[in-house]
C-alpha positions, 0 to 999 in steps of 0.5 A: 566948377568941379565941388570939391569936399576934401583937399588932400595935400602933400607934405614937402615941397606942396605946403612946406619948403623942407628942402634945406633942413632935408639936405643939411640932415642927410649930409650931416648923416654922410659925414658922422658915416666918414662919406662924402657930402652930397650936392643939394640937386642930387639930394633934391632928386632923392626926395619924395619916397619916404625916408628909407629910399632917400637914404638909400638913393643917396648912399648909392650914390657913394657906393655904401648900403649901411641904410640902416644906419643911415635912417637912424642917423638921419631921424637924429640930425633931422630932428634937431634941425627940422625947424632951423629953415622950414617954412611954410610956402607963400599963400598956404596958410591963407589958402588952407584957411580959406577951405576951413568949411571943406575937409582938409587933409595931409598924404605924406611920405614923410615920417609922421612925427615929423610933420607933426612936430613942424605943423605944431611948431607952425601953429598950423596943425590943427588946420587939418582933420586927418594927417598921415605919414609914411609910416602911418600904414603899411603903404606909402604913395603911390599906393592909393591906401593912404588916400582911401583911408582919408577918403573913408574916414572923413566920408567924402566921395572920390569924385569931390577930393582933389589930391594936390602935390609937387611931385608925379608920386602924388598925381600918380596916387591920386589917380590910383585912388580915383580923384581928381589932382593937382600938380604943384609947379613951385615945389620939389618935384622934378618939372619933367615928370610932373607934367608928364603925369598929367595932372588934372591942374597946374598950379604955380601957387597954392592960392590959385585952387581959390579961383579953381574951386571957389 
């Protein structure tokens, strides 16, 4: 059994089910811009590479390129609605608490203020030793800089680190940083891409980590 000293989690689609609030805020933004609402399935595919990419992709479906306005409006709407339906996935709190004797961190492409607001509301912020969002550094996943920063700040060896996420971007990030990777099949990420990224482990529930890394 591989010894893990640091668990690094993606946020959207891995720890928290944020989809409905994101999708709602995207469509509120599009409506305010006098554009057509998008199907939930399309929005789901656009999530994972940060806010700017989310809105760029969403606008491109509608032949619009006013990304700056869309990002600003999304931030306004999501800041109001980010806790309407968002909740932790099953067994997330219990699993992170189970590994409280290890280091636990979050690496997400989501803006850090949104992550911290959600975690604070869910009384889950203090469960993590370090949290980095998409605007915490100059680079976002799959660039390994964020993960490398976490590893260095928490004084761990890459060989004892596990990156957990629901998308191929998370697995690529982990591989780029030379750590073990675990794909979460219950999240928002495309299943085909996640499998094709060849993570070291695949789980359908976060609690499976307990049997893998007791």
